[in-house]
C-alpha positions in Angstrom: -7.8 52.6 -139.8 -10.8 51.9 -141.6 -14.2 50.2 -140.9 -12.8 47.6 -139.0 -11.8 49.8 -136.3 -15.8 51.0 -135.9 -15.9 47.4 -134.1 -13.5 48.0 -131.9 -15.3 51.1 -130.7 -18.9 49.4 -130.6 -17.0 47.1 -128.4 -16.1 49.7 -126.4 -19.0 51.1 -125.7 -20.2 47.3 -125.0 -17.6 46.9 -122.5 -18.5 50.1 -120.6 -21.9 49.7 -120.9 -21.5 46.0 -119.1 -19.0 47.3 -116.6 -21.2 50.1 -115.8 -24.1 47.4 -115.1 -22.2 45.2 -112.7 -21.2 48.6 -110.8 -25.0 49.2 -110.6 -25.6 45.5 -109.6 -23.2 45.3 -107.0 -24.4 48.8 -105.5 -28.1 47.1 -105.2 -27.1 43.7 -103.9 -25.4 45.5 -101.5 -27.8 48.1 -100.6 -28.2 46.3 -96.6 -24.7 45.3 -96.0 -23.6 47.1 -92.7 -20.6 49.9 -94.2 -20.8 49.4 -97.9 -20.2 52.8 -99.6 -22.1 52.9 -103.6 -19.4 52.8 -106.1 -19.3 54.5 -109.2 -18.1 53.5 -113.2 -16.2 56.4 -114.1 -15.6 56.5 -117.7 -13.7 58.0 -119.9 -12.5 58.7 -123.7 -9.9 56.2 -124.8 -6.7 57.8 -126.3 -7.1 59.5 -130.3 -5.7 58.0 -133.2 -4.1 60.4 -135.5 -4.3 59.7 -139.5 -2.9 61.4 -142.3 -5.3 62.5 -144.5 -3.4 64.2 -147.6 -1.3 67.0 -146.7 -3.2 67.3 -142.6 -3.1 65.2 -140.5 -6.6 64.5 -138.3 -7.7 62.7 -135.2 -10.0 59.9 -134.9 -11.7 59.1 -131.7 -11.3 55.1 -130.4 -14.5 54.9 -128.2 -14.6 54.8 -124.5 -13.1 53.0 -121.5 -13.5 52.8 -117.7 -11.0 54.9 -115.6 -11.6 53.7 -112.4 -14.5 51.9 -110.3 -14.6 54.4 -107.3 -15.9 55.0 -103.8 -18.7 57.9 -103.3 -17.1 58.8 -99.9 -17.0 61.7 -98.2 -13.2 61.8 -95.9 -14.7 65.3 -93.7 -17.9 63.4 -92.8 -16.3 60.4 -92.2 -14.0 61.9 -89.6 -16.6 63.8 -88.1 -19.1 61.0 -87.7 -16.2 59.3 -85.7 -15.4 62.4 -83.7 -18.7 62.2 -81.9 -19.3 59.0 -81.8 -16.0 59.1 -79.6 -17.6 61.0 -77.2 -20.5 59.6 -77.8 -18.8 56.2 -75.9 -17.5 58.4 -73.2 -21.1 59.9 -71.8 -22.8 56.2 -72.9 -20.3 54.7 -70.4 -20.3 57.5 -67.9 -24.5 57.8 -68.1 -25.0 54.5 -67.5 -22.7 54.4 -64.5 -24.4 57.3 -62.9 -28.1 55.3 -63.5 -26.6 52.8 -61.6 -25.2 54.7 -58.6 -28.3 56.1 -58.2 -30.3 52.8 -58.3 -27.9 51.5 -55.8 -28.4 54.7 -53.3 -32.3 54.9 -54.1 -32.5 58.3 -53.5 -34.6 60.2 -53.2 -37.9 58.7 -53.5 -36.6 54.9 -52.8 -35.7 53.2 -49.2 -32.8 54.4 -49.5 -30.0 55.3 -46.6 -32.0 58.7 -45.7 -34.8 56.3 -44.7 -32.6 53.8 -42.7 -30.6 56.6 -40.9 -33.6 58.7 -40.1 -35.1 55.4 -38.4 -31.6 55.2 -36.7 -31.6 58.7 -35.3 -36.2 58.4 -34.5 -35.4 55.2 -32.2 -32.9 57.3 -30.0 -35.3 59.8 -29.4 -38.1 57.1 -28.3 -35.1 56.1 -25.9 -34.7 59.3 -24.4 -38.6 59.5 -23.5 -38.2 56.3 -21.8 -34.5 55.3 -21.0 -35.3 51.7 -19.2 -37.8 50.6 -21.7 -36.0 46.9 -22.6 -38.6 47.2 -26.1 -37.6 50.2 -27.0 -34.2 49.1 -26.5 -34.7 46.3 -28.8 -36.1 48.5 -31.2 -32.8 50.4 -31.1 -31.0 47.6 -31.4 -32.9 46.3 -34.5 -32.8 50.1 -36.5 -29.1 50.3 -35.7 -29.0 46.5 -37.5 -31.0 47.5 -40.8 -28.2 50.9 -40.5 -25.1 48.4 -40.7 -26.8 45.9 -43.0 -27.9 48.9 -45.2 -24.3 50.3 -45.3 -22.4 47.6 -46.2 -24.7 46.1 -49.0 -24.3 49.9 -50.3 -20.5 49.0 -50.2 -20.8 45.4 -51.9 -23.1 46.9 -54.5 -20.5 49.8 -55.2 -18.2 46.8 -55.4 -19.7 44.9 -57.8 -20.1 47.9 -60.0 -16.9 48.9 -59.8 -15.9 45.4 -60.9 -18.2 44.9 -63.9 -17.1 48.1 -65.0 -13.3 46.5 -65.0 -14.6 43.5 -66.9 -16.2 46.1 -69.8 -12.5 47.9 -69.9 -11.3 44.3 -70.4 -13.6 43.7 -72.8 -12.9 47.0 -74.4 -9.4 46.1 -74.6 -9.5 43.1 -76.0 -12.1 44.3 -78.7 -9.4 47.0 -79.6 -7.0 44.6 -79.9 -9.1 42.7 -82.4 -10.0 45.6 -84.7 -6.5 46.4 -84.9 -5.5 42.9 -86.4 -8.3 42.6 -88.6 -7.7 46.1 -89.7 -3.4 45.3 -90.4 -4.7 42.1 -92.3 -6.8 44.1 -94.4 -4.1 46.5 -94.9 -1.8 43.8 -96.1 -5.0 42.8 -99.0 -5.7 46.2 -99.9 -1.9 47.1 -100.8 -1.9 43.7 -102.6 -4.5 44.2 -104.8 -4.2 48.3 -105.5 -0.6 47.4 -106.3 -1.2 46.0 -109.4 -3.9 48.6 -110.3 -7.0 46.4 -109.0 -9.2 47.9 -106.6 -10.5 47.0 -103.4 -12.9 49.0 -102.4 -15.0 46.3 -100.9 -12.0 45.5 -98.4 -11.9 49.5 -97.6 -15.6 49.2 -96.6 -14.5 46.6 -94.2 -11.6 48.7 -93.1 -13.4 51.8 -92.5 -16.4 50.1 -90.8 -13.7 48.3 -88.1 -12.3 52.2 -88.0 -15.6 53.5 -86.7 -16.4 50.6 -84.2 -12.9 51.4 -83.0 -13.7 55.3 -82.8 -16.5 54.5 -80.6 -14.0 52.7 -78.1 -10.9 55.2 -77.9 -9.5 58.5 -79.2 -8.0 56.9 -82.5 -6.1 59.3 -85.2 -6.5 57.5 -88.7 -3.6 58.6 -91.0 -3.7 56.5 -94.5 -0.3 56.5 -96.0 0.3 56.9 -99.7 0.2 53.1 -100.3 -3.3 53.0 -99.1 -2.4 51.6 -95.6 -3.2 53.0 -92.8 -1.6 53.8 -89.4 -3.6 54.5 -86.4 -2.4 55.7 -82.5 -3.8 56.1 -79.4 -2.3 58.6 -77.0 0.7 59.0 -79.3 1.4 55.5 -79.5 1.4 53.1 -83.0 -1.5 50.3 -82.4 -1.5 49.6 -86.1 1.2 50.9 -88.7 0.7 49.3 -92.1 0.2 45.4 -91.4 1.9 45.7 -87.7 0.3 45.9 -84.5 0.7 46.6 -81.0 -1.5 45.1 -78.6 -2.9 46.8 -75.2 -3.6 44.8 -72.2 -5.2 45.4 -69.1 -3.8 46.5 -65.3 -4.1 47.9 -62.2 -3.6 51.6 -61.5 -0.7 52.5 -59.8 -2.8 54.8 -58.2 -5.5 52.6 -57.1 -5.9 48.7 -57.5 -9.2 48.7 -57.9 -9.1 50.4 -60.7 -8.6 49.1 -64.5 -6.6 50.6 -67.1 -5.1 49.8 -69.9 -1.1 49.7 -70.8 1.2 48.9 -74.2 2.2 45.7 -74.8 5.7 44.8 -74.1 5.9 48.2 -71.1 4.4 49.3 -68.0 3.2 52.6 -69.7 -0.3 53.4 -69.4 -2.1 54.5 -72.3 -3.2 58.3 -72.2 -6.4 58.3 -73.6 -8.6 61.3 -73.7 -11.9 60.5 -74.5 -14.0 57.4 -76.0 -15.8 54.8 -73.8 -13.1 53.1 -72.3 -12.0 56.2 -70.9 -15.7 57.0 -69.6 -15.4 53.9 -68.2 -12.1 54.7 -66.3 -13.8 58.0 -65.1 -16.3 56.2 -64.0 -14.5 54.5 -61.9 -13.1 57.4 -60.6 -17.1 59.0 -59.8 -17.4 55.8 -57.8 -14.2 56.0 -55.6 -15.5 59.6 -54.9 -18.9 58.3 -54.5 -17.5 55.5 -51.8 -14.8 58.2 -50.0 -17.7 60.6 -49.5 -20.1 58.1 -48.3 -17.2 56.2 -45.7 -16.6 59.8 -44.2 -20.4 60.0 -43.5 -20.6 56.7 -42.0 -17.3 56.9 -39.9 -18.2 60.3 -38.4 -21.5 58.4 -37.4 -19.6 56.0 -36.0 -17.4 58.2 -34.3 -19.3 60.5 -32.9 -22.3 57.3 -31.6 -19.4 55.8 -30.3 -17.4 58.6 -28.3 -21.3 59.7 -26.4 -22.0 55.7 -26.1 -18.7 55.5 -24.1 -18.9 58.6 -22.0 -21.7 57.3 -19.9 -23.2 54.2 -18.0 -24.9 51.0 -18.8 -28.1 50.4 -17.2 -26.8 47.2 -15.1 -26.3 46.6 -11.6 -23.5 48.2 -10.8 -23.7 50.4 -13.9 -20.5 49.9 -15.8 -18.4 52.2 -18.6 -19.9 52.2 -22.1 -18.3 50.5 -24.5 -18.1 51.2 -28.6 -21.5 51.4 -30.4 -20.2 50.1 -33.7 -17.3 47.9 -34.3 -15.6 47.1 -37.4 -15.5 43.6 -39.1 -11.5 43.7 -39.8 -10.0 45.4 -36.7 -6.8 46.2 -38.9 -8.6 48.7 -41.3 -11.1 51.6 -40.4 -14.6 51.7 -40.1 -15.9 51.9 -43.8 -18.6 50.5 -45.8 -18.6 46.9 -45.7 -16.5 47.1 -42.6 -19.0 48.0 -40.3 -21.1 46.0 -37.5 -22.8 46.2 -34.0 -20.8 45.4 -30.8 -21.5 41.9 -29.9 -22.3 42.7 -26.3 -25.7 43.8 -27.1 -26.6 40.4 -27.8 -26.2 38.9 -25.0 -28.6 37.7 -21.9 -28.0 41.0 -20.7 -27.2 43.0 -23.9 -30.0 45.8 -23.9 -28.5 46.6 -20.8 -25.6 47.6 -22.4 -27.0 50.3 -24.5 -26.1 53.2 -22.8 -28.5 56.1 -22.1 -27.4 58.1 -19.3 -24.2 59.5 -18.0 -23.9 58.1 -14.3 -26.5 55.1 -14.9 -29.6 56.7 -12.7 -32.9 55.6 -13.5 -34.8 58.4 -15.6 -31.2 60.3 -17.2 -31.4 60.3 -20.8 -28.9 62.8 -21.7 -26.6 60.4 -23.2 -29.5 58.9 -25.8 -30.8 62.4 -26.6 -27.6 63.9 -27.4 -27.1 60.4 -30.0 -30.4 61.5 -31.4 -29.5 65.0 -31.4 -26.1 64.1 -33.5 -28.3 64.3 -37.0 -28.1 68.0 -36.6 -24.2 69.0 -35.5 -22.5 70.3 -37.5 -19.6 68.0 -37.7 -18.9 67.1 -41.6 -15.9 69.5 -43.6 -16.0 69.6 -47.0 -14.0 72.1 -49.4 -14.2 74.8 -46.8 -18.1 74.3 -46.2 -19.7 72.8 -42.6 -22.6 70.7 -42.7 -24.6 68.4 -40.5 -24.7 64.7 -41.1 -28.1 65.0 -43.1 -26.8 68.1 -44.5 -23.9 66.3 -45.9 -25.7 63.5 -47.2 -28.3 65.3 -49.3 -25.4 67.2 -50.9 -23.7 63.4 -52.0 -27.3 62.7 -53.5 -27.5 66.6 -55.0 -24.3 65.7 -56.5 -25.0 62.3 -57.7 -28.6 63.6 -59.2 -26.4 66.8 -61.0 -24.0 65.1 -62.8 -26.3 61.8 -63.7 -28.7 64.5 -65.2 -25.6 66.5 -67.0 -24.5 63.3 -67.8 -28.0 62.1 -69.6 -28.3 64.8 -71.2 -25.4 65.1 -72.7 -25.3 61.6 -73.9 -28.9 62.5 -75.4 -27.7 65.5 -77.1 -24.3 63.6 -78.8 -27.0 60.5 -80.0 -28.5 63.1 -82.3 -25.3 65.0 -83.5 -23.7 61.3 -84.0 -27.3 60.4 -85.9 -27.5 63.5 -87.6 -23.5 63.3 -88.7 -24.3 59.7 -90.1 -27.5 60.4 -92.1 -25.2 63.5 -93.6 -22.3 61.0 -94.8 -24.9 58.3 -96.0 -26.9 61.2 -98.0 -23.7 61.0 -99.8 -22.4 57.6 -99.1 -25.6 55.2 -98.9 -27.1 53.7 -101.8 -30.3 54.8 -103.5 -32.3 52.0 -104.9 -34.1 54.9 -107.4 -30.4 56.5 -108.2 -29.1 53.0 -109.0 -32.7 51.9 -110.8 -32.1 54.8 -113.1 -27.9 54.3 -113.7 -29.2 50.5 -114.9 -31.8 51.6 -117.1 -28.8 54.3 -119.0 -26.3 51.6 -119.2 -29.1 49.0 -120.5 -30.1 51.8 -123.5 -26.3 52.6 -123.8 -25.5 49.0 -124.2 -28.7 48.4 -126.8 -27.5 51.3 -128.6 -23.6 50.2 -129.1 -25.0 46.7 -130.2 -26.9 48.6 -133.2 -23.7 49.8 -134.1 -22.3 46.6 -134.6 -25.5 45.6 -136.6 -25.4 48.6 -138.8 -21.6 48.0 -139.0 -22.2 44.5 -140.1 -24.7 45.4 -142.4 -22.4 47.7 -144.3 -19.4 45.3 -144.5 -21.9 42.7 -146.1 -23.2 45.3 -148.6 -19.2 46.1 -149.8 -18.2 42.3 -149.4 -21.2 40.6 -151.3 -23.2 43.6 -153.6 -20.7 46.0 -154.6 -19.5 45.6 -158.3 -22.6 43.2 -159.5 -24.4 46.3 -161.3 -23.8 45.9 -164.7 -22.4 42.5 -164.7 
């Protein structure tokens, strides 16, 4: 241990300062890289060297070394962000679906079903004032056609919305499978590099960014193994286990073939989801089914009541004939519902307007049937959860429920966006790259490097003095 060991001490100073500058430059160059977490070179003193000085032992420092290049990441904040992101995905899907339903129904300020059904009842009210008028009978037929067209259009739009949601579910399932495959590949790369003592921080950044995306789609449980690899489960089933993956696939629900659900590869088991965008889309399908069932119940009740009264009277023909069904199904093999409703074709013949029933016995001036049909709107014939509604009251209750669901979903979605933004801001305050801090570190390492180089110059001067000048005095 002598003067030459000082070269090693100064060299270690150059090395750690250079590594610090490398890490700082890496941080600065990735300041805008999505998912990048700032790194820090952790320095430590090199092992001391023990020497004997006479009868005593003395420890001499040997410089500095890099312990590790670590990521500045807060696991708790990451988990909190992912948890809130999962909930955000759920309410995003639900809020958007309810907004679409509100647009389809176009209530209360648009030209929706309420406006069309009101015109239908009003046309019968007008016919009751002049039962023999062919002009008003034509108006009744035209308003009935508008009602049928509007009802079927609502059914088609709800079906199209549900098909679109099913396509989104398929896309999300494919995205989950793609993310799982990428995470498994990164698991293999990380364990390969870290097994030799290297750090795989950039691979870890890519993997964590993928986990963030995955958690917005499904409620995934993520566990890091001692060797640095991840195991990810959804609903208790592994989709990633180190470098192995199990895919999901889309199939129709056993309970309703109009609804898409995720199943585990190689099985017919549905993956139980509790949160996330896919769960939100699945629950949105349930909302659509509920609205469809309520509207179908309403439409069938209207058709049944109108048909019952219309068949109880006589036509305007000479001699009068028995009345027939006013509304009939497009497909007689299934009940009347949205998309399966039309006006009876007998009203389109040469004497079709005479087939519209207004009287009990066909007598001139008898408006009893027309008046009863006009008053169906006020009849309390709709039953729902122990409550009894009129036709108008039941539809208004549907609109109220849709409005309340939509307002609630929109409010929760807005609040959840703020929570996610706050959680992300908290973790970025720790993990994000600050240009001011990096510039300060860069200057610190630069001065440290300069100082270490000066140490080497000074040692050179000392050695030069010893070799070239010592012993020259007195010659």
